[in-house]
Backbone as a printed PyTorch tensor [residue, N CA C, xyz], in Angstrom:
tensor([[[ 11.8950, -16.2340,   7.1740],
         [ 12.9660, -15.5300,   6.4790],
         [ 12.4130, -14.4450,   5.5570]],

        [[ 11.2290, -14.6730,   4.9690],
         [ 10.6620, -13.6770,   4.0630],
         [ 10.2810, -12.4080,   4.8130]],

        [[  9.8450, -12.5490,   6.0410],
         [  9.4600, -11.3640,   6.8150],
         [ 10.6580, -10.4730,   7.1080]],

        [[ 11.8260, -11.0440,   7.2060],
         [ 13.0000, -10.2330,   7.5210],
         [ 13.4570,  -9.4090,   6.3260]],

        [[ 12.8350,  -9.5720,   5.1520],
         [ 13.1390,  -8.6980,   4.0180],
         [ 12.4480,  -7.3520,   4.1660]],

        [[ 11.4710,  -7.2700,   5.0730],
         [ 10.7640,  -6.0080,   5.3310],
         [ 11.6210,  -5.1730,   6.2800]],

        [[ 12.0030,  -3.9450,   5.8810],
         [ 12.7780,  -3.1020,   6.7850],
         [ 11.9950,  -2.8140,   8.0640]],

        [[ 12.6650,  -2.9390,   9.1890],
         [ 12.0240,  -2.6920,  10.4720],
         [ 11.4820,  -3.9520,  11.1190]],

        [[ 11.6190,  -5.0880,  10.4540],
         [ 11.1880,  -6.3570,  11.0430],
         [ 12.4300,  -7.2230,  11.2070]],

        [[ 12.8020,  -7.4250,  12.4600],
         [ 14.0100,  -8.1770,  12.8060],
         [ 13.6320,  -9.6340,  13.0850]],

        [[ 14.6240, -10.4690,  13.4030],
         [ 14.3330, -11.8880,  13.6410],
         [ 13.3270, -12.1410,  14.7610]],

        [[ 13.3500, -11.3550,  15.8170],
         [ 12.4200, -11.5900,  16.9260],
         [ 10.9850, -11.3200,  16.4760]],

        [[ 10.7610, -10.2010,  15.7880],
         [  9.4180,  -9.8800,  15.3070],
         [  8.9800, -10.9050,  14.2680]],

        [[  9.9010, -11.2900,  13.4110],
         [  9.5770, -12.2640,  12.3650],
         [  9.1240, -13.5920,  12.9540]],

        [[  9.8830, -14.1150,  13.8900],
         [  9.5220, -15.4070,  14.4780],
         [  8.2530, -15.3080,  15.3230]],

        [[  8.0740, -14.1940,  16.0360],
         [  6.8670, -14.0260,  16.8430],
         [  5.6300, -13.8780,  15.9520]],

        [[  5.7760, -13.2000,  14.8230],
         [  4.6490, -13.0410,  13.9030],
         [  4.2460, -14.3720,  13.2930]],

        [[  5.2270, -15.1350,  12.8380],
         [  4.9240, -16.4490,  12.2540],
         [  4.3260, -17.3720,  13.3140]],

        [[  4.8160, -17.2890,  14.5460],
         [  4.2590, -18.1140,  15.6170],
         [  2.8270, -17.6860,  15.9420]],

        [[  2.5480, -16.4030,  15.8210],
         [  1.2260, -15.8910,  16.1570],
         [  0.1880, -16.0910,  15.0730]],

        [[  0.5640, -15.8920,  13.8010],
         [ -0.4350, -15.9370,  12.7290],
         [ -0.2590, -17.1070,  11.7730]],

        [[  0.8220, -17.8360,  11.9050],
         [  1.0400, -18.9680,  10.9940],
         [  1.2690, -18.4930,   9.5770]],

        [[  0.4670, -19.0140,   8.6510],
         [  0.6130, -18.6290,   7.2400],
         [ -0.2190, -17.4080,   6.8810]],

        [[ -0.9370, -16.8660,   7.8330],
         [ -1.7070, -15.6520,   7.5930],
         [ -3.0640, -15.8920,   6.9740]],

        [[ -3.4290, -17.1460,   6.7290],
         [ -4.7040, -17.4240,   6.0780],
         [ -5.8990, -17.2620,   7.0220]],

        [[ -5.6320, -17.0570,   8.3070],
         [ -6.7020, -16.8040,   9.2680],
         [ -7.3230, -15.4300,   9.0140]],

        [[ -6.5200, -14.5080,   8.4940],
         [ -6.9590, -13.1410,   8.2550],
         [ -7.2150, -12.9480,   6.7610]],

        [[ -8.3030, -12.2900,   6.4430],
         [ -8.6530, -12.0550,   5.0480],
         [ -7.8540, -10.9360,   4.4160]],

        [[ -7.3980,  -9.9940,   5.2300],
         [ -6.6380,  -8.8540,   4.7360],
         [ -5.7580,  -8.3170,   5.8530]],

        [[ -4.8380,  -7.4260,   5.4970],
         [ -3.9140,  -6.8640,   6.4690],
         [ -4.5920,  -6.0760,   7.5680]],

        [[ -5.7190,  -5.4690,   7.2430],
         [ -6.4580,  -4.7080,   8.2570],
         [ -6.9550,  -5.6210,   9.3710]],

        [[ -7.3350,  -6.8480,   9.0240],
         [ -7.7900,  -7.8000,  10.0390],
         [ -6.6590,  -8.1530,  11.0040]],

        [[ -5.4510,  -8.3250,  10.4620],
         [ -4.2950,  -8.5950,  11.3230],
         [ -4.0210,  -7.3980,  12.2280]],

        [[ -4.0540,  -6.1920,  11.6600],
         [ -3.7960,  -4.9880,  12.4520],
         [ -4.8420,  -4.8270,  13.5550]],

        [[ -6.0880,  -5.1770,  13.2580],
         [ -7.1380,  -5.1090,  14.2750],
         [ -6.8900,  -6.1490,  15.3610]],

        [[ -6.4570,  -7.3380,  14.9610],
         [ -6.1600,  -8.3930,  15.9280],
         [ -4.9960,  -8.0010,  16.8340]],

        [[ -4.0520,  -7.2550,  16.2810],
         [ -2.9220,  -6.7800,  17.0790],
         [ -3.3030,  -5.6070,  17.9740]],

        [[ -4.4280,  -4.9760,  17.6970],
         [ -4.8490,  -3.8170,  18.4800],
         [ -4.2190,  -2.5300,  17.9960]],

        [[ -3.8750,  -2.4580,  16.7200],
         [ -3.2380,  -1.2660,  16.1610],
         [ -4.2200,  -0.3360,  15.4630]],

        [[ -5.4930,  -0.7200,  15.4070],
         [ -6.4970,   0.1170,  14.7610],
         [ -7.3000,   0.8690,  15.8120]],

        [[ -7.8070,   2.0530,  15.4540],
         [ -8.6190,   2.7830,  16.4150],
         [ -9.9850,   2.1390,  16.6020]],

        [[-10.5270,   2.3160,  17.8040],
         [-11.8940,   1.8700,  18.0540],
         [-12.8280,   2.7210,  17.2070]],

        [[-13.8650,   2.0980,  16.7110],
         [-14.8020,   2.8260,  15.8730],
         [-16.2010,   2.7220,  16.4600]],

        [[-16.8270,   3.8630,  16.6430],
         [-18.2300,   3.8950,  17.0240],
         [-18.9670,   4.6700,  15.9490]],

        [[-20.2030,   4.3060,  15.7210],
         [-20.9810,   4.9590,  14.6710],
         [-22.2620,   5.5110,  15.2550]],

        [[-22.6480,   6.6510,  14.7670],
         [-23.9140,   7.2510,  15.1510],
         [-24.4410,   8.0470,  13.9700]],

        [[-25.6520,   7.7770,  13.6070],
         [-26.2620,   8.5130,  12.5050],
         [-25.5330,   8.3530,  11.1930]],

        [[-24.9400,   7.1880,  10.9490],
         [-24.2120,   6.9640,   9.7100],
         [-22.8380,   7.6070,   9.6720]],

        [[-22.4090,   8.1440,  10.8020],
         [-21.1070,   8.8080,  10.8600],
         [-20.1800,   7.9820,  11.7340]],

        [[-19.0070,   7.6400,  11.2120],
         [-18.0390,   6.8420,  11.9630],
         [-17.1380,   7.7620,  12.7730]],

        [[-16.9460,   7.4170,  14.0360],
         [-16.0780,   8.1810,  14.9230],
         [-14.9320,   7.2660,  15.3290]],

        [[-13.7100,   7.6750,  15.0220],
         [-12.5400,   6.8790,  15.3620],
         [-11.9520,   7.3730,  16.6690]],

        [[-11.6920,   6.4510,  17.5760],
         [-11.1500,   6.7990,  18.8860],
         [ -9.7000,   6.3690,  19.0130]],

        [[ -9.3350,   5.9760,  20.2200],
         [ -7.9570,   5.5310,  20.4710],
         [ -7.7930,   4.0990,  19.9710]],

        [[ -6.5430,   3.6090,  19.9550],
         [ -6.3410,   2.2290,  19.5020],
         [ -6.9840,   1.2830,  20.4990]],

        [[ -7.4280,   0.1660,  20.0000],
         [ -8.2390,  -0.7260,  20.8250],
         [ -7.4270,  -1.4810,  21.8750]],

        [[ -6.1720,  -1.7670,  21.6070],
         [ -5.2780,  -2.5120,  22.5010],
         [ -5.8130,  -3.9130,  22.7990]],

        [[ -6.6250,  -4.4300,  21.9060],
         [ -7.0720,  -5.8090,  22.0400],
         [ -6.1330,  -6.6910,  21.2540]],

        [[ -6.2420,  -7.9720,  21.4340],
         [ -5.4290,  -8.8870,  20.6460],
         [ -4.1040,  -9.2000,  21.3040]],

        [[ -3.1220,  -9.4650,  20.4880],
         [ -1.8260,  -9.9330,  20.9420],
         [ -0.9680,  -8.7590,  21.4170]],

        [[ -0.8620,  -8.6110,  22.7210],
         [ -0.1350,  -7.4890,  23.3120],
         [  1.3590,  -7.5530,  22.9890]],

        [[  1.9280,  -8.7410,  23.0420],
         [  3.3630,  -8.9040,  22.7990],
         [  3.7380,  -8.4820,  21.3750]],

        [[  2.9930,  -8.9570,  20.3870],
         [  3.2920,  -8.5840,  19.0030],
         [  3.0680,  -7.0920,  18.7680]],

        [[  2.0170,  -6.5320,  19.3700],
         [  1.7590,  -5.1080,  19.2160],
         [  2.9370,  -4.2970,  19.7470]],

        [[  3.4400,  -4.6800,  20.9130],
         [  4.5840,  -3.9690,  21.4950],
         [  5.8150,  -4.0840,  20.5930]],

        [[  6.0390,  -5.2610,  20.0220],
         [  7.1900,  -5.4350,  19.1310],
         [  7.0750,  -4.5470,  17.8970]],

        [[  5.8930,  -4.5330,  17.2800],
         [  5.7140,  -3.7130,  16.0820],
         [  5.8580,  -2.2230,  16.3900]],

        [[  5.3200,  -1.7630,  17.5080],
         [  5.4040,  -0.3410,  17.8510],
         [  6.8490,   0.0370,  18.1980]],

        [[  7.5450,  -0.8090,  18.9350],
         [  8.9440,  -0.5130,  19.2750],
         [  9.8180,  -0.4840,  18.0250]],

        [[  9.5820,  -1.3940,  17.1030],
         [ 10.3400,  -1.3900,  15.8440],
         [ 10.0400,  -0.1200,  15.0510]],

        [[  8.7780,   0.3020,  15.0630],
         [  8.4100,   1.5320,  14.3590],
         [  9.1010,   2.7410,  14.9820]],

        [[  9.1560,   2.7880,  16.3030],
         [  9.8470,   3.9000,  16.9730],
         [ 11.3290,   3.9080,  16.6180]],

        [[ 11.9220,   2.7260,  16.5020],
         [ 13.3300,   2.6470,  16.1290],
         [ 13.5920,   3.1920,  14.7360]],

        [[ 12.7030,   2.8860,  13.8030],
         [ 12.8530,   3.3860,  12.4340],
         [ 12.6140,   4.8920,  12.3960]],

        [[ 11.5880,   5.3610,  13.0970],
         [ 11.2510,   6.7860,  13.0740],
         [ 12.2970,   7.6520,  13.7690]],

        [[ 13.0560,   7.0720,  14.6800],
         [ 14.0740,   7.8420,  15.4110],
         [ 15.2710,   8.1780,  14.5290]],

        [[ 15.4440,   7.4520,  13.4340],
         [ 16.5820,   7.6710,  12.5390],
         [ 16.1050,   8.1070,  11.1540]],

        [[ 16.0100,   9.4120,  10.8870],
         [ 15.5310,   9.8810,   9.5730],
         [ 16.3810,   9.3950,   8.3970]],

        [[ 17.6590,   9.1150,   8.6280],
         [ 18.4980,   8.6330,   7.5260],
         [ 18.0870,   7.2240,   7.0780]],

        [[ 17.3290,   6.5010,   7.8990],
         [ 16.8960,   5.1550,   7.5200],
         [ 15.5410,   5.1510,   6.8150]],

        [[ 14.8930,   6.2980,   6.7160],
         [ 13.5670,   6.3590,   6.1130],
         [ 13.5920,   5.9550,   4.6440]],

        [[ 14.6170,   6.3490,   3.9400],
         [ 14.7220,   6.0020,   2.5170],
         [ 14.8250,   4.4890,   2.3500]],

        [[ 15.5460,   3.8560,   3.2660],
         [ 15.7230,   2.4020,   3.2020],
         [ 14.4300,   1.6370,   3.4450]],

        [[ 13.5460,   2.1900,   4.2680],
         [ 12.3230,   1.4680,   4.6050],
         [ 11.2520,   1.6190,   3.5340]],

        [[ 11.4740,   2.4550,   2.5420],
         [ 10.5740,   2.5590,   1.4100],
         [  9.3460,   3.4120,   1.6260]],

        [[  9.2410,   4.0750,   2.7510],
         [  8.0670,   4.8960,   3.0360],
         [  8.4590,   6.3130,   3.4390]],

        [[  9.5250,   6.8150,   2.8620],
         [ 10.0340,   8.1290,   3.2440],
         [  8.9800,   9.2180,   3.0550]],

        [[  8.2880,   9.2030,   1.9270],
         [  7.3020,  10.2490,   1.6580],
         [  6.1220,  10.1510,   2.6230]],

        [[  5.7020,   8.9380,   2.9400],
         [  4.6100,   8.7650,   3.8870],
         [  5.0200,   9.2450,   5.2730]],

        [[  6.2410,   8.9110,   5.6970],
         [  6.7250,   9.3110,   7.0210],
         [  6.8450,  10.8300,   7.1120]],

        [[  7.3650,  11.4570,   6.0510],
         [  7.5030,  12.9130,   6.0630],
         [  6.1350,  13.5950,   6.1300]],

        [[  5.1480,  13.0510,   5.4230],
         [  3.7990,  13.6260,   5.4750],
         [  3.1860,  13.4180,   6.8550]],

        [[  3.3770,  12.2300,   7.4300],
         [  2.8410,  11.9430,   8.7650],
         [  3.5460,  12.7940,   9.8200]],

        [[  4.8020,  13.1190,   9.5780],
         [  5.5750,  13.9360,  10.5100],
         [  4.9550,  15.3240,  10.6680]],

        [[  4.3380,  15.8250,   9.6120],
         [  3.7280,  17.1550,   9.6500],
         [  2.4120,  17.1710,  10.4130]],

        [[  1.6870,  16.0460,  10.4420],
         [  0.3330,  16.0810,  10.9730],
         [  0.0920,  15.2520,  12.2140]],

        [[  1.0300,  14.3810,  12.6110],
         [  0.7860,  13.4870,  13.7360],
         [  1.8060,  13.6670,  14.8540]],

        [[  1.3710,  13.4410,  16.0730],
         [  2.2610,  13.3930,  17.2290],
         [  3.1670,  12.1690,  17.0790]],

        [[  4.3100,  12.1950,  17.7530],
         [  5.3000,  11.1170,  17.6010],
         [  4.7120,   9.7390,  17.9300]],

        [[  3.9420,   9.6320,  19.0130],
         [  3.4040,   8.3230,  19.3980],
         [  2.3470,   7.8310,  18.4140]],

        [[  1.4960,   8.7310,  17.9440],
         [  0.5080,   8.3320,  16.9410],
         [  1.1870,   7.9190,  15.6440]],

        [[  2.2430,   8.6240,  15.2980],
         [  2.9950,   8.2850,  14.0900],
         [  3.6290,   6.9070,  14.2210]],

        [[  4.1200,   6.5780,  15.4050],
         [  4.7230,   5.2620,  15.6270],
         [  3.6790,   4.1560,  15.4930]],

        [[  2.4900,   4.3680,  16.0390],
         [  1.4360,   3.3610,  15.9360],
         [  0.9530,   3.2450,  14.4940]],

        [[  0.8330,   4.3760,  13.7880],
         [  0.4180,   4.3360,  12.3820],
         [  1.4470,   3.6040,  11.5370]],

        [[  2.7370,   3.8380,  11.8160],
         [  3.7930,   3.1450,  11.0780],
         [  3.7950,   1.6540,  11.4170]],

        [[  3.5500,   1.3070,  12.6760],
         [  3.4570,  -0.0960,  13.0750],
         [  2.2740,  -0.7650,  12.3710]],

        [[  1.1770,  -0.0370,  12.2510],
         [  0.0080,  -0.5350,  11.5340],
         [  0.3630,  -0.8260,  10.0780]],

        [[  1.0840,   0.0890,   9.4530],
         [  1.5100,  -0.1040,   8.0660],
         [  2.4240,  -1.3160,   7.9490]],

        [[  3.3340,  -1.4820,   8.8740],
         [  4.2290,  -2.6460,   8.8600],
         [  3.4540,  -3.9440,   9.0750]],

        [[  2.4140,  -3.9110,   9.8950],
         [  1.6000,  -5.1090,  10.1110],
         [  0.8780,  -5.4980,   8.8270]],

        [[  0.3730,  -4.5120,   8.0850],
         [ -0.2580,  -4.7900,   6.7980],
         [  0.7360,  -5.4470,   5.8420]],

        [[  1.9340,  -4.8880,   5.7890],
         [  2.9670,  -5.4170,   4.8930],
         [  3.3850,  -6.8170,   5.3320]],

        [[  3.5310,  -7.0190,   6.6380],
         [  3.9200,  -8.3380,   7.1550],
         [  2.8740,  -9.3920,   6.7910]],

        [[  1.5960,  -9.0340,   6.9070],
         [  0.5460,  -9.9810,   6.5360],
         [  0.6490, -10.3380,   5.0510]],

        [[  0.8720,  -9.3320,   4.1980],
         [  0.9570,  -9.5790,   2.7620],
         [  2.1370, -10.4870,   2.4290]],

        [[  3.2640, -10.2580,   3.0740],
         [  4.4470, -11.0800,   2.8240],
         [  4.1920, -12.5250,   3.2450]],

        [[  3.5900, -12.7190,   4.4150],
         [  3.3220, -14.0690,   4.9070],
         [  2.2280, -14.7500,   4.0850]],

        [[  1.1590, -14.0130,   3.7920],
         [  0.0160, -14.6240,   3.1050],
         [  0.3410, -14.9790,   1.6580]],

        [[  1.0180, -14.0920,   0.9480],
         [  1.3260, -14.3460,  -0.4550],
         [  2.6090, -15.1460,  -0.6400]],

        [[  3.3990, -15.2840,   0.4100],
         [  4.6240, -16.0720,   0.3270],
         [  5.7030, -15.4580,  -0.5280]],

        [[  5.7270, -14.1330,  -0.6050],
         [  6.7350, -13.4340,  -1.4080],
         [  7.6260, -12.5970,  -0.5150]],

        [[  8.7380, -12.1720,  -1.0620],
         [  9.6090, -11.2690,  -0.3220],
         [  9.1440,  -9.8310,  -0.5610]],

        [[  9.5490,  -8.9480,   0.3220],
         [  9.1650,  -7.5410,   0.2420],
         [ 10.0150,  -6.8420,  -0.8090]],

        [[  9.3540,  -6.0880,  -1.6970],
         [ 10.0670,  -5.2790,  -2.6800],
         [  9.8190,  -3.8220,  -2.3470]],

        [[ 10.8830,  -3.0990,  -2.1400],
         [ 10.7660,  -1.7030,  -1.7620],
         [ 10.5890,  -0.8510,  -3.0110]],

        [[  9.7350,   0.1670,  -2.9080],
         [  9.5810,   1.1170,  -3.9910],
         [ 10.8120,   2.0030,  -4.0580]],

        [[ 11.1760,   2.3960,  -5.2530],
         [ 12.3210,   3.2810,  -5.4290],
         [ 11.8380,   4.7250,  -5.4900]],

        [[ 12.7660,   5.6490,  -5.4760],
         [ 12.4450,   7.0670,  -5.5410],
         [ 11.7450,   7.4060,  -6.8590]],

        [[ 12.0760,   6.6850,  -7.9250],
         [ 11.4590,   6.9510,  -9.2240],
         [  9.9680,   6.6360,  -9.2100]],

        [[  9.5350,   5.7130,  -8.3410],
         [  8.1190,   5.3790,  -8.2500],
         [  7.3110,   6.5050,  -7.6230]],

        [[  7.9750,   7.4160,  -6.9250],
         [  7.2890,   8.4740,  -6.1880],
         [  7.3620,   9.8250,  -6.8810]],

        [[  7.8150,   9.8610,  -8.1310],
         [  7.9610,  11.1380,  -8.8120],
         [  6.5750,  11.6750,  -9.1440]],

        [[  6.1880,  12.7810,  -8.4940],
         [  4.8630,  13.3350,  -8.7960],
         [  4.8740,  14.0620, -10.1300]],

        [[  3.7740,  13.9930, -10.8510],
         [  3.6590,  14.7180, -12.1050],
         [  2.9940,  16.0480, -11.8230]],

        [[  3.4830,  17.0690, -12.4830],
         [  2.9020,  18.3870, -12.2920],
         [  1.5490,  18.4590, -13.0070]],

        [[  0.6760,  19.3310, -12.5520],
         [ -0.6250,  19.4650, -13.2160],
         [ -0.4910,  19.8650, -14.6810]],

        [[  0.5610,  20.6240, -15.0240],
         [  0.7590,  21.0250, -16.4090],
         [  1.0670,  19.8350, -17.2970]],

        [[  1.9240,  18.9230, -16.8160],
         [  2.2540,  17.7550, -17.6290],
         [  1.0520,  16.8290, -17.7560]],

        [[  0.2130,  16.7530, -16.7110],
         [ -1.0020,  15.9500, -16.7990],
         [ -1.9790,  16.5440, -17.8070]],

        [[ -2.0950,  17.8800, -17.8150],
         [ -2.9940,  18.5490, -18.7550],
         [ -2.4880,  18.3810, -20.1870]],

        [[ -1.1830,  18.4670, -20.3810],
         [ -0.6070,  18.2910, -21.7160],
         [ -0.8420,  16.8680, -22.2110]],

        [[ -0.7020,  15.9010, -21.3290],
         [ -0.9300,  14.5100, -21.7250],
         [ -2.3950,  14.2850, -22.0700]],

        [[ -3.3040,  14.9220, -21.3260],
         [ -4.7300,  14.7680, -21.6020],
         [ -5.0980,  15.3980, -22.9370]],

        [[ -4.5410,  16.5800, -23.2310],
         [ -4.8710,  17.2190, -24.5010],
         [ -4.2680,  16.4490, -25.6740]],

        [[ -3.0780,  15.8670, -25.4910],
         [ -2.4870,  15.0410, -26.5430],
         [ -3.3380,  13.7980, -26.7760]],

        [[ -3.8720,  13.2410, -25.7050],
         [ -4.7420,  12.0720, -25.8260],
         [ -6.0070,  12.4320, -26.5920]],

        [[ -6.5830,  13.6170, -26.2700],
         [ -7.7940,  14.0510, -26.9590],
         [ -7.5340,  14.2830, -28.4420]],

        [[ -6.3630,  14.8270, -28.7800],
         [ -6.0090,  15.0520, -30.1850],
         [ -5.8630,  13.7290, -30.9160]],

        [[ -5.1820,  12.7650, -30.2690],
         [ -4.8980,  11.4900, -30.9200],
         [ -6.1090,  10.5820, -31.0010]],

        [[ -7.0740,  10.8010, -30.1520],
         [ -8.2170,   9.8870, -30.0600],
         [ -8.9810,   9.7840, -31.3780]],

        [[ -9.2040,  10.8890, -32.0360],
         [-10.0060,  10.8460, -33.2440],
         [ -9.2020,  10.9130, -34.5250]],

        [[ -7.8990,  10.8880, -34.4770],
         [ -7.0630,  11.0480, -35.6620],
         [ -6.9800,   9.7400, -36.4380]],

        [[ -7.0620,   9.8440, -37.7400],
         [ -6.8960,   8.6490, -38.5760],
         [ -5.5640,   8.7450, -39.2890]],

        [[ -4.9950,   7.5810, -39.5680],
         [ -3.7340,   7.5330, -40.2990],
         [ -4.0240,   7.9830, -41.7270]],

        [[ -3.2350,   8.8950, -42.2260],
         [ -3.5140,   9.5050, -43.5230],
         [ -3.5200,   8.4600, -44.6300]],

        [[ -4.5810,   8.5070, -45.4250],
         [ -4.6530,   7.6670, -46.6130],
         [ -5.0900,   6.2340, -46.3580]],

        [[ -5.1420,   5.7930, -45.0760],
         [ -5.4920,   4.3930, -44.8300],
         [ -6.8570,   4.2390, -44.1880]],

        [[ -7.3800,   5.2860, -43.5870],
         [ -8.6610,   5.1960, -42.9020],
         [ -8.5760,   4.4410, -41.5840]],

        [[ -7.3340,   4.1650, -41.0880],
         [ -7.1560,   3.4490, -39.8220],
         [ -7.0480,   4.4460, -38.6880]],

        [[ -7.6550,   4.1190, -37.5810],
         [ -7.6400,   5.0000, -36.4220],
         [ -6.3890,   4.7400, -35.5880]],

        [[ -5.7350,   5.8070, -35.1450],
         [ -4.5300,   5.6800, -34.3260],
         [ -4.8680,   6.0570, -32.8990]],

        [[ -4.6810,   5.1100, -31.9600],
         [ -4.9450,   5.3610, -30.5510],
         [ -3.6550,   5.1020, -29.7950]],

        [[ -3.1760,   6.1140, -29.0710],
         [ -1.9550,   6.0160, -28.2610],
         [ -0.7670,   5.5290, -29.0710]],

        [[ -0.6580,   5.9530, -30.3050],
         [  0.4930,   5.6100, -31.1060],
         [  0.4260,   4.2330, -31.7180]],

        [[ -0.6650,   3.5010, -31.5390],
         [ -0.8100,   2.1700, -32.0970],
         [ -1.8980,   2.2280, -33.1470]],

        [[ -1.6330,   1.6920, -34.3130],
         [ -2.6280,   1.7190, -35.3870],
         [ -3.6100,   0.5830, -35.1630]],

        [[ -4.8830,   0.9310, -35.0860],
         [ -5.9460,  -0.0570, -34.9040],
         [ -6.7890,  -0.0840, -36.1750]],

        [[ -7.2760,  -1.2240, -36.5570],
         [ -8.1330,  -1.3570, -37.7480],
         [ -9.5700,  -1.4590, -37.3520]]])
């Protein structure tokens, strides 16, 4: 039931995932699950340089197909992107990836999230639009200069140092 709180994971995917991985303790991290599903690219190394190829297609073929088909369903409807909590990621991927690669990348992301939900035993909490508000470089610079001003300032007459608006002794 906890897996069905993740947008894009329906009852069939949820039950197949739980049947396939159990409580998720077999995998140390979400990347291990994604590799087991065959959603990660093959990696070869030469001279200390990693070369990423096509997806490996090893592991559980049935679960991989379910995750990719669910990802294609979500990606086909742009109005549902806000609901799935990854609108900004999908829009950025839309600019740089082919549709099929984007579907596999989104399925990979969902596999990571599914592992976390199963392993930690919590429900999925979607980020809101307020969590994605980027700060402009000017506001970051203003905050840094205010921090630098406040760092060495002492409270008048007391000799106490004030850091971030809190008086420290």
